[in-house]
SESEVEX-196248 format. One record per residue (C-alpha): residue in one letter; x negated, z negated, y negated. Coordinates in steps of 0.05 Angstrom, whole numbers, padded with zeros to 5 digits, always signed. Example, Ala and Ser with C-alpha at 12.3 -4.5 7.8 and 13.67 -1.06 7.14 Angstrom:
<sites>
A-00246-00156+00090;S-00273-00143+00021;
</sites>
This chain:
<sites>
M+00000+00000+00000;I-00025+00018-00069;Y+00000-00020-00130;P+00020-00005-00185;D+00048+00066-00187;N-00002+00086-00240;F-00060+00060-00199;E-00097+00127-00203;Q-00092+00128-00279;K-00120+00057-00282;I-00182+00072-00240;E-00186+00144-00268;F-00179+00176-00199;F-00141+00233-00232;K-00207+00256-00262;I-00238+00256-00192;R-00180+00297-00167;Q-00191+00347-00223;L-00266+00352-00209;V-00252+00367-00136;S-00199+00418-00155;D-00249+00453-00200;H-00292+00467-00138;C-00235+00501-00100;L-00238+00576-00090;S-00163+00588-00092;S-00095+00556-00100;L-00099+00542-00025;G-00150+00487-00037;R-00120+00465-00103;D-00053+00451-00069;K-00089+00409-00017;T-00126+00371-00072;A-00060+00356-00107;E-00033+00328-00041;M-00095+00285-00028;Q-00074+00212-00019;F-00096+00144+00005;S-00094+00133+00081;Q-00084+00068+00119;T-00105+00100+00186;F-00179+00087+00202;E-00185+00144+00253;E-00156+00194+00204;V-00204+00174+00148;D-00263+00175+00197;V-00247+00248+00215;W-00238+00268+00142;L-00306+00238+00123;S-00340+00271+00183;Q-00311+00339+00164;V-00336+00334+00092;D-00404+00308+00114;E-00412+00367+00162;F-00392+00416+00108;A-00442+00384+00060;H-00496+00399+00112;I-00471+00471+00117;L-00478+00479+00041;Q-00548+00450+00043;E-00575+00483+00106;E-00536+00548+00118;D-00533+00611+00076;N-00484+00653+00113;F-00419+00613+00112;P-00362+00660+00092;S-00336+00640+00023;D-00307+00705-00004;H-00235+00728-00008;F-00197+00662-00005;Y-00128+00688-00023;D-00063+00650-00020;V-00012+00699+00009;R+00035+00645+00035;P+00089+00656-00018;M+00094+00730+00002;L+00093+00713+00077;K+00151+00666+00065;H+00187+00718+00024;I+00184+00773+00077;R+00218+00730+00129;V+00282+00761+00102;E+00302+00826+00137;G+00296+00887+00092;S+00241+00858+00048;W+00171+00886+00050;I+00101+00865+00031;G+00070+00890-00034;L+00010+00936-00034;T-00035+00886-00072;V-00015+00828-00026;L-00027+00873+00035;F-00099+00884+00012;E-00108+00810+00000;L-00079+00796+00068;R-00129+00843+00100;R-00189+00812+00066;S-00167+00739+00075;L-00152+00751+00149;Q-00223+00777+00156;T-00249+00714+00121;I-00209+00670+00170;H-00238+00709+00228;N-00310+00702+00201;I-00302+00626+00189;I-00277+00615+00260;A-00333+00657+00288;F-00383+00616+00247;L-00356+00549+00271;L-00345+00570+00344;R-00414+00603+00351;D-00439+00544+00392;D-00381+00548+00442;E-00429+00550+00501;K-00467+00487+00481;E-00459+00424+00440;P-00427+00446+00374;K-00469+00434+00312;Y-00409+00415+00270;P-00361+00382+00321;H-00306+00360+00274;L-00301+00428+00239;F-00305+00459+00309;D-00243+00419+00330;L-00207+00441+00266;A-00220+00515+00281;E-00212+00513+00357;N-00137+00525+00361;V-00129+00573+00302;I-00100+00640+00324;I-00130+00704+00295;Y-00097+00773+00300;P-00147+00830+00302;E-00089+00878+00317;I-00059+00863+00249;T-00125+00877+00216;K-00131+00943+00252;R-00060+00961+00233;I-00076+00947+00159;D-00140+00987+00165;A-00098+01047+00188;I-00057+01041+00124;L-00107+01021+00070;D-00175+01047+00051;S-00234+01002+00030;F-00207+01001-00042;G-00138+00977-00023;Q-00104+01044-00033;I-00056+01077+00017;K-00092+01128+00060;D-00068+01200+00061;N-00061+01196+00137;A-00022+01130+00137;S+00036+01173+00163;P+00045+01248+00178;R+00098+01256+00124;L+00054+01222+00071;S-00003+01269+00089;E+00044+01330+00079;I+00069+01304+00012;R-00001+01292-00015;R-00025+01361+00008;E+00033+01393-00028;L+00021+01350-00090;T-00051+01373-00092;S-00032+01446-00084;T+00023+01443-00137;F-00022+01406-00185;N-00077+01457-00177;G-00028+01514-00190;I-00004+01480-00254;S-00076+01470-00277;K-00091+01544-00267;S-00029+01566-00305;L-00042+01516-00362;N-00114+01538-00368;A-00093+01611-00373;I-00041+01594-00427;L-00091+01550-00463;R-00144+01606-00464;K-00093+01656-00491;A-00070+01607-00545;Q-00142+01592-00564;A-00156+01666-00570;E-00096+01675-00616;G-00118+01614-00657;F-00058+01571-00641;V-00100+01518-00606;E-00168+01493-00624;K-00228+01512-00580;D-00248+01442-00556;V-00181+01418-00529;S-00160+01412-00457;P-00094+01398-00420;S-00068+01326-00425;M-00018+01283-00387;R+00046+01257-00420;D+00100+01220-00381;G+00069+01245-00316;R+00072+01319-00338;L+00015+01365-00356;V+00019+01389-00429;I-00022+01425-00482;P-00043+01393-00549;V-00021+01440-00606;N-00025+01438-00682;P+00046+01425-00709;S+00043+01488-00752;F+00038+01531-00689;K+00087+01495-00644;R+00137+01552-00649;K+00085+01601-00624;I+00084+01570-00554;K+00149+01569-00514;G+00162+01503-00480;I+00185+01431-00487;V+00155+01383-00538;H+00143+01317-00501;D+00105+01275-00553;E+00064+01277-00617;S+00003+01237-00639;T+00008+01176-00683;S-00020+01214-00742;G+00029+01271-00731;K-00027+01323-00730;T-00018+01340-00656;V+00043+01355-00614;Y+00043+01359-00538;I+00080+01419-00509;E+00097+01432-00437;P+00097+01509-00431;S+00161+01537-00400;E+00120+01572-00346;V+00101+01504-00314;V+00165+01465-00324;E+00191+01478-00254;A+00123+01462-00224;N+00121+01396-00262;N+00191+01381-00238;R+00167+01393-00167;I+00109+01344-00178;R+00160+01292-00201;E+00200+01302-00138;L+00139+01297-00094;E+00116+01233-00128;N+00184+01202-00115;E+00180+01224-00043;E+00110+01194-00039;R+00135+01127-00065;R+00193+01127-00015;E+00145+01143+00042;I+00097+01087+00021;T+00155+01038+00018;K+00176+01061+00088;I+00105+01050+00113;L+00104+00979+00083;I+00173+00963+00111;D+00150+00985+00181;F+00087+00942+00175;T+00128+00882+00150;T+00175+00889+00209;Y+00114+00891+00255;I+00084+00826+00229;R+00149+00787+00220;P+00147+00756+00290;F+00076+00731+00275;L+00093+00697+00209;P+00093+00624+00235;S+00024+00632+00266;L-00001+00669+00204;L+00022+00612+00160;E-00015+00563+00205;S-00078+00605+00197;Y-00071+00602+00122;N-00062+00526+00126;F-00129+00526+00162;L-00159+00568+00106;A-00130+00518+00056;E-00163+00460+00095;I-00230+00495+00094;D-00225+00508+00019;F-00206+00434+00008;I-00262+00407+00052;R-00312+00454+00019;A-00291+00430-00050;K-00299+00357-00029;A-00368+00372-00001;K-00388+00408-00066;F-00365+00348-00106;A-00403+00301-00060;L-00467+00339-00072;Q-00453+00338-00147;I-00451+00261-00148;N-00504+00250-00094;A-00452+00220-00047;I-00461+00207+00028;R-00418+00192+00088;P-00422+00116+00091;S-00423+00073+00154;I-00351+00051+00158;E-00322-00003+00202;N-00250-00019+00218;K-00253-00088+00187;Q-00247-00117+00117;Q-00315-00119+00084;I-00355-00092+00025;D-00431-00090+00032;W-00454-00037-00017;V-00526-00023-00038;Q-00537+00015-00103;A-00465+00039-00109;V-00452+00084-00169;H-00390+00098-00210;P-00385+00175-00203;L-00352+00189-00270;L-00402+00145-00308;F-00459+00178-00269;L-00437+00248-00290;S-00427+00225-00362;L-00496+00193-00368;K-00528+00252-00332;K-00505+00298-00388;Q-00539+00251-00438;N-00604+00249-00396;R-00593+00175-00384;K-00598+00136-00319;I-00542+00094-00290;V-00552+00022-00266;P-00529+00019-00193;L-00486-00038-00166;D-00503-00083-00107;I-00442-00122-00082;T-00424-00159-00019;L-00355-00186+00001;E-00350-00215+00072;N-00311-00268+00108;E-00351-00326+00079;N-00347-00299+00008;R-00285-00255+00004;I-00268-00263-00070;L-00320-00251-00124;I-00310-00283-00193;I-00351-00242-00243;S-00367-00274-00311;G-00414-00253-00367;P-00414-00227-00438;N-00364-00178-00467;A-00385-00105-00458;G-00432-00129-00404;G-00403-00085-00349;K-00352-00132-00315;S-00294-00083-00319;V-00339-00024-00298;C-00360-00064-00237;L-00288-00078-00219;K-00268-00005-00229;T-00327+00018-00188;V-00304-00024-00129;G-00232+00001-00135;L-00250+00075-00146;L-00302+00081-00090;Q-00258+00045-00039;Y-00198+00089-00058;M-00241+00152-00056;M-00267+00135+00014;Q-00197+00124+00041;C-00176+00191+00011;G-00230+00225+00052;L-00283+00232-00003;L-00357+00216+00006;I-00381+00161-00041;P-00448+00151-00078;L-00487+00092-00048;R-00547+00079-00003;E-00549+00095+00071;N-00557+00022+00091;S-00490+00003+00059;R-00431-00018+00102;V-00360+00000+00080;G-00298-00034+00105;F-00225-00014+00109;F-00165-00042+00072;N-00091-00030+00081;D-00074-00049+00009;I-00109-00043-00059;F-00075-00079-00117;I-00101-00076-00189;D-00084-00112-00253;I-00123-00083-00311;G-00107-00063-00382;D-00047-00077-00427;E+00021-00065-00395;Q+00065-00090-00451;S+00130-00052-00460;I+00180-00055-00517;E+00233-00019-00476;N+00228-00069-00418;D+00218-00129-00465;L+00150-00144-00434;S+00092-00177-00469;T+00020-00169-00446;Y+00020-00236-00410;S+00089-00224-00380;S+00066-00159-00350;H+00005-00194-00320;L+00050-00248-00290;L+00095-00194-00259;N+00034-00164-00227;M+00012-00232-00201;K+00082-00243-00172;F+00075-00178-00133;F+00004-00197-00111;V+00025-00265-00085;K+00085-00236-00048;N+00049-00179-00014;C-00025-00196-00007;T-00053-00207+00063;E-00122-00212+00095;H-00123-00136+00095;S-00113-00131+00019;L-00164-00118-00036;L-00145-00149-00104;L-00176-00125-00169;I-00159-00168-00230;D-00190-00159-00299;E-00193-00217-00350;F-00156-00264-00302;G-00110-00312-00338;S-00119-00283-00408;G-00063-00266-00456;T-00034-00336-00467;E-00055-00407-00488;P-00124-00415-00455;Q-00113-00482-00421;I-00048-00466-00386;G-00071-00394-00373;A-00134-00420-00339;A-00092-00470-00297;I-00044-00416-00274;A-00103-00370-00258;E-00135-00425-00216;A-00071-00437-00177;L-00063-00363-00163;L-00136-00358-00142;D-00125-00415-00092;K-00064-00378-00064;F-00104-00313-00056;N-00159-00351-00021;Q-00110-00385+00027;R-00083-00316+00045;K-00155-00295+00061;S-00149-00235+00015;F-00210-00199-00012;G-00219-00188-00087;V-00261-00176-00149;I-00238-00217-00209;T-00268-00218-00279;T-00260-00278-00325;H-00289-00322-00380;Y-00255-00387-00357;Q-00302-00444-00336;N-00251-00475-00288;L-00251-00411-00246;K-00327-00413-00242;H-00323-00486-00218;F-00270-00467-00167;A-00315-00413-00139;N-00372-00463-00132;E-00329-00515-00097;N-00286-00473-00049;A-00307-00433+00011;G-00286-00360+00010;V-00298-00353-00065;T-00365-00340-00098;N-00391-00331-00169;G-00425-00269-00197;A-00457-00256-00265;M-00469-00193-00306;L-00540-00203-00330;Y-00557-00203-00404;D-00625-00197-00440;R-00624-00255-00489;H-00687-00232-00526;E-00664-00161-00537;M-00591-00184-00543;Q-00564-00129-00500;P-00531-00126-00431;L-00570-00104-00370;F-00508-00080-00331;R-00534-00113-00267;L-00492-00156-00222;S-00523-00220-00194;I-00483-00254-00140;G-00489-00329-00128;N-00489-00358-00198;P-00437-00357-00254;G-00452-00318-00318;S-00453-00339-00390;S-00411-00307-00443;F-00468-00311-00494;A-00415-00320-00547;V-00461-00360-00595;E-00519-00311-00587;I-00474-00250-00598;A-00442-00282-00659;R-00510-00297-00688;K-00534-00225-00674;I-00473-00195-00708;G-00488-00238-00769;L-00434-00290-00769;P-00452-00346-00819;E-00495-00400-00787;D-00451-00456-00812;V-00391-00424-00777;I-00431-00420-00712;T-00454-00493-00720;Q-00383-00517-00732;A-00358-00479-00671;S-00413-00509-00628;E-00395-00579-00652;T-00322-00566-00638;V-00332-00547-00565;G-00384-00603-00556;S-00455-00607-00534;D-00437-00611-00459;Y-00404-00542-00462;I-00462-00512-00501;N-00513-00543-00455;M-00477-00518-00394;D-00479-00448-00423;K-00553-00457-00435;Y-00563-00480-00364;L-00528-00417-00340;Q-00574-00376-00383;D-00635-00412-00356;I-00612-00400-00285;S-00601-00327-00300;R-00669-00321-00334;D-00704-00358-00277;K-00670-00313-00226;R-00695-00251-00262;Y-00765-00281-00266;W-00769-00296-00192;E-00738-00229-00175;Q-00795-00197-00215;K-00846-00241-00179;R-00815-00222-00112;E-00821-00149-00130;E-00894-00159-00149;V-00907-00194-00082;R-00872-00137-00046;R-00915-00085-00081;E-00978-00125-00067;R-00958-00133+00006;K-00947-00058+00011;R-01016-00045-00020;L-01049-00094+00030;E-01013-00060+00088;E-01040+00007+00064;L-01111-00021+00059;T-01105-00054+00127;S-01082+00011+00158;K-01140+00048+00124;Y-01192-00003+00149;E-01163-00001+00219;I-01172+00075+00220;N-01244+00066+00195;I-01258+00015+00249;D-01231+00063+00302;D-01277+00117+00275;I-01337+00070+00277;Q-01321+00050+00349;K-01318+00123+00369;Q-01385+00137+00335;K-01415+00076+00370;K-01392+00101+00439;E-01420+00170+00424;I-01488+00141+00403;I-01492+00097+00465;T-01474+00155+00510;Q-01526+00199+00477;A-01579+00144+00484;R-01562+00134+00557;Q-01569+00208+00571;Q-01637+00210+00536;A-01661+00149+00575;E-01639+00180+00641;K-01675+00244+00623;L-01739+00206+00604;I-01738+00167+00670;S-01727+00230+00709;E-01786+00265+00676;S-01830+00203+00683;N-01815+00199+00758;A-01831+00272+00766;R-01898+00264+00729;I-01917+00203+00771;E-01902+00240+00835;N-01944+00299+00812;T-02002+00252+00795;I-01999+00218+00864;R-01996+00286+00898;E-02058+00311+00859;I-02098+00248+00877;K-02080+00257+00950;E-02097+00330+00950;N-02165+00317+00918;Q-02179+00262+00969;A-02187+00208+00916;D-02243+00244+00879;K-02261+00198+00821;E-02266+00252+00768;K-02200+00285+00789;T-02166+00217+00793;R-02191+00199+00724;L-02164+00264+00695;A-02096+00254+00729;R-02090+00184+00702;Q-02110+00208+00632;S-02056+00262+00635;L-02004+00209+00655;N-02025+00162+00599;E-02020+00219+00548;F-01949+00235+00571;R-01930+00161+00565;N-01960+00154+00495;K-01926+00218+00473;E-01857+00193+00495;I-01868+00125+00462;N-01890+00156+00397;T-01832+00205+00398;S-01783+00147+00409;D-01815+00105+00353;I-01814+00163+00304;S-01740+00179+00318;K-01722+00106+00309;K-01760+00102+00243;K-01727+00166+00219;Q-01658+00139+00238;K-01673+00073+00202;S-01699+00111+00142;K-01636+00152+00139;E-01593+00089+00141;N-01632+00051+00088;K-01653+00106+00040;P-01609+00153+00000;K-01612+00224+00023;E-01659+00267-00018;K-01644+00339-00031;S-01696+00389-00009;P-01724+00426-00068;T-01690+00493-00078;P-01717+00550-00118;Q-01685+00556-00187;T-01636+00614-00186;P-01617+00651-00250;L-01551+00630-00284;Q-01491+00673-00266;L-01419+00685-00289;G-01374+00626-00271;D-01431+00574-00267;N-01417+00505-00296;V-01471+00490-00348;R-01488+00444-00405;L-01536+00445-00464;K-01601+00410-00446;G-01597+00338-00470;Q-01520+00342-00479;T-01462+00317-00436;S-01407+00368-00451;I-01397+00415-00392;G-01374+00487-00400;E-01367+00551-00360;I-01406+00617-00369;I-01356+00673-00382;E-01404+00727-00405;I-01479+00742-00400;S-01516+00791-00446;D-01592+00798-00442;K-01620+00728-00453;K-01556+00699-00483;A-01491+00674-00452;V-01421+00661-00478;V-01400+00591-00454;A-01329+00563-00458;F-01329+00489-00475;G-01254+00474-00466;M-01218+00518-00518;I-01283+00532-00557;K-01329+00591-00541;S-01402+00590-00561;T-01461+00639-00554;V-01523+00602-00529;G-01592+00624-00506;L-01600+00620-00430;E-01664+00578-00438;K-01623+00523-00472;L-01574+00516-00414;E-01580+00479-00348;R-01536+00486-00287;V-01488+00429-00268;S-01476+00416-00194;N-01406+00406-00165;N-01420+00332-00153;Q-01441+00322-00225;L-01380+00360-00248;K-01333+00316-00207;K-01368+00253-00233;E-01363+00276-00306;T-01289+00296-00296;R-01274+00227-00266;I-01308+00192-00324;S-01270+00236-00373;N-01203+00220-00339;I-01218+00146-00343;R-01233+00153-00417;D-01167+00190-00427;I-01128+00137-00390;I-01160+00081-00431;H-01147+00120-00495;E-01074+00132-00478;K-01065+00058-00458;K-01097+00038-00525;L-01047+00082-00563;D-00988+00050-00526;F-01015-00021-00535;K-00973-00065-00581;Q-01013-00118-00619;D-00955-00167-00622;I-00922-00205-00564;D-00857-00245-00570;L-00854-00306-00524;R-00793-00340-00555;G-00743-00364-00503;M-00793-00362-00445;R-00812-00421-00403;G-00883-00448-00407;D-00909-00417-00342;E-00873-00351-00355;A-00902-00347-00426;L-00972-00366-00402;Q-00970-00310-00350;A-00949-00260-00403;V-01004-00282-00451;M-01058-00277-00396;Y-01039-00204-00382;F-01034-00190-00456;V-01103-00219-00473;D-01136-00185-00413;D-01109-00117-00436;A-01131-00130-00508;I-01203-00146-00486;Q-01206-00087-00439;L-01183-00039-00493;G-01228-00068-00546;I-01172-00091-00593;A-01200-00132-00651;R-01139-00175-00668;V-01071-00192-00637;R-01012-00236-00657;I-00974-00283-00609;L-00904-00301-00632;H-00884-00367-00598;G-00840-00400-00651;T-00846-00471-00677;G-00798-00513-00635;T-00831-00575-00606;G-00900-00543-00608;A-00908-00548-00532;L-00911-00473-00521;R-00961-00465-00579;Q-01006-00519-00548;I-01004-00487-00478;I-01025-00419-00506;R-01082-00448-00548;D-01108-00489-00489;Y-01113-00424-00451;L-01145-00385-00509;R-01199-00439-00512;T-01221-00420-00441;V-01226-00344-00454;S-01297-00323-00467;G-01277-00259-00505;V-01238-00297-00558;S-01280-00311-00620;H-01227-00345-00664;Y-01153-00363-00665;A-01110-00395-00720;D-01040-00399-00750;E-01014-00337-00785;H-01008-00339-00861;V-00948-00380-00883;Q-00915-00318-00914;F-00918-00282-00846;G-00894-00337-00799;G-00943-00395-00807;S-00949-00441-00747;G-00897-00401-00708;I-00950-00346-00697;T-01021-00351-00670;V-01071-00298-00693;V-01126-00284-00643;D-01193-00248-00660;F-01237-00220-00605;E-01312-00212-00603;
</sites>
């Protein structure tokens, strides 16, 4: 159930309907868009969303989906159900082309008939649609490719058109002969030719000579300087053409009547086929709109819940997109433990937009539209959506604003269930605040007892207390930047929000004595509670920022860890390769040593232990051993030298400078490129400047040097850009001590790094605690040469001026 009747106007769904309609190709889809409505059947909505999601994939991934010739011929098909009626020629041509489109769409969707279909829900939609290729062939026998009746559509029509052509040619010959004779006698000008008037061939004649040519005057020009005469010699022939044209029309009508009689039995199935074409046009339009607003098919469950991540109001998104501005997404959760969300915060802070976003997206989803949020969101299902927003006062019905709100609340209490979603803006407003707040609290308790879900906006403190003290209801706040005095349009669930009434009044410029009197009237407890809410909100933002910093640092550490793990794996591989290589070399050495020893023993035996021969064999063995030891020591020393010493480049002969070489003037650092060489001079491009320099004054720059210089230049550019963006003042007013100290530490570090001479720290006077904390820190910074109060005319003790060395 949807309440009230103008629900779509209140959430502006009519604009969504119009945007979808604009994407339709024909009235087929536009009619379906006008019929689009909220569904309470989960399975039906699930199928709708799947169809749109599949079509969105077709639009993104396929190029050959048939999207031409979407014609709505249903009115004519309904008209020709009456015996004796016939289809018009234009509609027949549209019928031919749209039937071909239906055939092509079905062929596209059923192409995976042999295997698992790529688009199963669209496949099911097309599976039972009947196509009639015989009707298409019958139309092709009647019409040509331009939608005109063919000469051979019937034997009689062929005869008529042959006779028409013959008669017309005869008339043309006779007229040309008469025209040449009249031109020769000077009755007709030389450059005229026969014309057509009222379907009859005539000759243009000067009015002064109209008596010279026998015939019938059919017309004259607007200026009266030309009359059009049908010569008497061709009157009968023109009459025959008229008769043949009438016969041609009668024959065409007969052909159309015969065709209409042929298709009349198929009309119910044809109408079903066009309903399928209308569904495709409608689904395509919804998919096009989904892509326009970056919508997705959410994960929906058949239970009451809202767990949305970065949900976006589609109309606000499109509006801000035109202005090149970004929208602030909404994170909201409503589940069994916290079914009703009480949103508080400043005026124009986004409370009503948040409420409308919830209502619009839930309604869109249950109308079969994809909605803009993140993939990890979970969307529930509601049988009822009730809304109370805006002013419903009516003079005719004797209703005030508050009376209309109470009538809505009466309906809510009577009809809400655990399957209902309630949306109430400015709950309890419109009457005396104390009784209005009491009635609102009683109603809220009733909604909570019914276990209904809801989003309610309010400024009343008692409702915030109720949310804190009762299960099923939770607080939420629209965040506000107290320093910039502007809303952040972000929803924070868990804490109540402040209305920031005093701050907004002070920003607008309300007299300070009025603000003071108002603060005294409501009492310090109320003001302090508001301040506590602000502090909670500020602390929450601070810790959210810290959490984000921790998350980024953790991500950076994970990336470094991954990088080091990869490096360790590479080192382990290299180690294994080195050990394997050393083992192979050792085995080879042992093998060669064994072979040499065996040879030595064999020689000693063969020479029968001759002393001189034995001495020579031993000497040869010792030389081999010393050689292998020296080789091993040298290779080890070389390896160690390579590890400990930087690699030295082998001297290369100096090659002459060439076109495209990177060079610089000897003794300079600016690097340029040679673009032209002439004799002993070269033209060098240093950035945008070209200069002619003698070759002896240039030296080549290697690629490594070029990269190093480019990196240094980039660093200089980054520092220069950061220096330009650096603001020499920082405002700490309203911050807590640790928060302010953290900000000053970053600020001072940046100033020293960028070489800033002087900065100003605005901390206000207050109790002086913040000023003391900052100065205690500045005393420990080695780069600070001096700090003192600002001149009394520019802020005095509320500002600390810092000079750097």
